[in-house]
C-alpha positions, -999 to +999 in steps of 0.1 A: +401-719+428+373-740+419+364-776+430+366-804+407+336-820+389+347-852+411+344-828+444+312-815+432+294-847+422+306-860+458+292-832+475+257-831+455+228-835+483+205-867+478+178-844+474+189-828+441+168-838+414+199-852+391+174-862+364+167-823+355+208-821+352+209-846+329+183-832+309+201-800+305+233-817+293+214-842+268+193-813+255+223-791+246+242-819+234+215-830+209+214-793+195+251-795+190+254-824+174+222-817+151+240-785+141+268-804+131+249-828+111+225-808+094+248-782+083+253-788+042+283-770+032+293-766-007+313-741-027+279-724-033+273-718+005+259-734+032+226-751+034+207-777+053+206-813+049+170-814+058+164-796+024+182-817+007+168-848+020+132-837+031+122-873+041+147-867+073+126-838+084+104-863+105+135-869+128+131-835+139+101-846+159+124-859+183+158-843+177+143-806+182+147-807+220+151-769+226+112-771+246+133-797+270+157-771+280+135-744+285+112-766+305+142-777+327+148-738+330+114-733+342+121-760+370+153-745+379+142-708+382+110-718+403+134-732+428+160-707+427+136-678+431+117-697+458+149-701+478+159-665+476+121-656+487+125-679+519+158-662+530+147-629+525+106-627+532+109-589+535+126-576+506+126-576+470+152-602+457+143-600+419+177-580+413+197-606+433+178-635+413+185-623+380+221-618+388+222-652+401+206-671+372+222-650+345+262-652+354+266-684+341+245-675+310+262-639+305+298-642+314+304-665+287+281-649+261+297-620+263+333-633+260+321-650+227+304-615+215+337-595+222+358-622+207+339-625+174+334-586+173+370-580+176+378-609+151+353-596+126+365-562+128+400-571+118+385-594+090+367-559+075+392-537+082+417-559+062+392-557+032+375-592+039+340-600+050+325-611+017+315-644+004+318-676+027+334-654+051+305-630+053+283-660+054+303-673+087+300-640+104+262-643+103+261-678+111+280-681+142+259-652+157+223-671+151+225-695+183+223-665+206+185-660+199+184-692+223+204-669+251+176-641+241+147-663+247+162-675+279+169-639+292+133-632+285+123-667+306+145-655+337+131-618+335+093-633+333+101-659+360+084-638+392+052-629+375+047-660+359+058-679+390+030-659+406+004-667+381+013-706+385+010-705+421-026-693+419-039-706+390-019-738+382-028-755+349-048-725+340-018-702+339-002-726+312-038-727+295-039-693+292-007-692+274-017-721+249-047-702+241-031-668+234-006-688+210-033-699+195-053-668+190-020-654+177-018-682+149-057-678+141-051-641+138-019-649+116-032-674+094-068-669+091-072-628+095-036-623+083-031-595+107+006-581+101+033-587+128+013-603+152+031-637+150+061-625+169+038-625+200+044-663+197+081-660+208+070-649+245+037-672+243+049-702+229+082-705+246+069-692+283+044-718+278+070-743+276+086-726+306+054-728+325+057-766+327+086-765+343+072-746+373+043-774+373+072-805+372+088-781+401+053-789+421+046-825+411+016-813+391+026-833+358+010-866+372+000-882+335+030-876+313+017-903+292-016-884+284+007-852+278+027-868+256+001-882+234-021-851+236+012-832+225+018-857+197-018-860+181-019-822+185+010-812+166+003-842+138-034-831+133-020-790+131+008-805+104-017-826+085-048-802+083-033-767+089-005-744+073+024-757+091+052-774+079+067-808+085+101-797+100+102-786+138+132-765+129+136-738+106+144-744+066+161-719+042+137-704+019+104-717+035+076-692+039+062-706+070+086-718+097+077-737+131+105-720+147+109-682+136+082-673+146+074-704+170+039-718+164+011-736+181+025-767+164+056-763+178+041-757+212+025-793+212+056-806+201+069-795+234+042-809+251+050-841+236+087-838+243+082-830+281+056-857+284+082-883+269+113-871+291+090-874+319+077-908+309+117-917+314+121-902+346+126-934+366+151-951+344+166-918+340+169-911+374+184-944+382+213-940+350+223-908+365+228-918+400+254-941+390+288-923+402+307-923+372+275-911+348+268-883+378+304-874+374+302-869+339+272-848+340+282-824+366+315-818+342+295-811+311+269-788+330+302-768+338+310-763+305+278-764+286+271-729+276+303-724+265+303-755+241+269-744+227+283-706+222+316-719+205+300-753+185+294-735+151+324-714+153+344-751+156+321-768+130+330-734+105+366-742+114+366-778+103+351-769+070+376-737+066+406-763+072+391-787+045+389-759+020+425-745+031+440-780+026+420-783-008+398-812+000+369-815-018+333-807-004+313-838-010+277-833-024+254-831+008+239-865+015+262-884-013+275-916+000+311-897+000+296-871+024+283-896+043+313-915+048+329-883+055+302-871+083+316-891+114+353-875+107+335-841+104+320-844+137+346-859+156+367-829+141+345-803+151+339-819+186+377-818+192+378-782+182+354-775+206+369-792+234+400-766+226+378-736+224+359-748+258+395-752+274+402-715+263+369-702+274+355-724+302+365-697+328+339-674+324+314-699+330+328-708+363+304-696+392+313-664+411+296-675+445+287-646+468+262-647+497+242-613+494+215-592+510+190-574+484+193-537+482+158-523+480+150-502+450+174-520+426+149-542+405+138-515+384+177-510+374+177-549+370+147-548+348+160-519+325+194-542+324+178-572+315+158-554+287+185-540+273+206-570+273+180-591+258+171-570+227+209-566+221+214-601+220+182-608+196+194-581+178+230-595+174+216-629+166+196-614+136+224-594+121+257-613+129+289-598+131+293-588+091+286-553+084+304-537+114+316-509+092+290-509+068+266-503+092+241-534+081+209-540+104+183-565+109+147-556+119+140-562+156+105-552+168+099-525+141+133-510+148+164-514+127+195-528+147+230-529+138+256-549+152+275-520+172+242-510+186+237-547+194+267-552+214+265-520+232+228-527+243+240-564+258+268-551+274+253-523+292+224-540+299+244-568+314+264-541+337+232-526+351+218-564+361+254-569+378+254-536+395+219-540+409+218-576+419+254-572+435+237-561+470+256-562+502+274-591+520+253-609+541 
């Protein structure tokens, strides 16, 4: 039986950095609210409010907070891996580390994939899957890209942490330099496909900032924020980079897919900003009621993130079924409806969380690493990473037609992506189970 949020909050040690937990919850909540707000659904399909009102794109410089979540991930991964190394100094802890970090990530993800996969199969067997339904089957899988990137961060934590411990800010600088070199090759030399390397260099650089935070080495957050903001502004003003820090439909160049140097500087600005708020933020989250709320939210955050687009589409589906008119995005009537739509999406998300939150509950087990399981775990997380990224690109549509998407020069279908993700997860579970301590 699991502990309640009140019991977990009461048992929190005084040494825990509660501000990091607050940042984790706040960043995911901001992403969810942003998705609900930006969705511009009409009879013609699903668009983006930022494309309808381009002036709002500047808001993404404050609200595109995925870098904060990955920064928090770096901090947590460093502490977790070092803790395992201290407990088992004579053994490789890689497989146990992977399993421990991924349980609360992959279990709810696999539940989401299986439920949506089964639903999509039924829809297509009944002859559906076209029109708005087909769009929905693709859209609900898109947030899985975030899971795939996070898997890569966990997988590369041990070698990158070693580089951090040796070179400190130099390791971050090397990743920043690599991201800059990729953009030069992309935009100046027009080297094909090189831009996809920045999925690694940009996000791993942000992750590296979490290592620096864990060692107390971000000592001038104001300078970091200023440098990041100035760098991003200069790149957008004088370079080929768009204003929006999120992807826009139909754009030739995106700061997100693949990530650009401008997005990395945006990440520097955000990390500096949240570090500047560490003092008041830390005092705020030490209030008993606030901390209980953060603990409760952290316990279901991944489940809510996975299902929030399902809830949003459910709200729009109910409006269409009820014959309610879909107002023109950004019109006065649309803005009047917005609070009601978001409240309805939040309520439906809460119901979905209640149904699926059991998959996010941690499975506590004290284990001793088994020698020789590292390669199995590495193979598992690689399969899982490619499966989940592939599924985020191809979606749940076309299960029967064999529809594919291009992933690193390879065509991936939805069934193949699901098989890779499930197989990889099982390998990680098997390798990291270890023996009872």
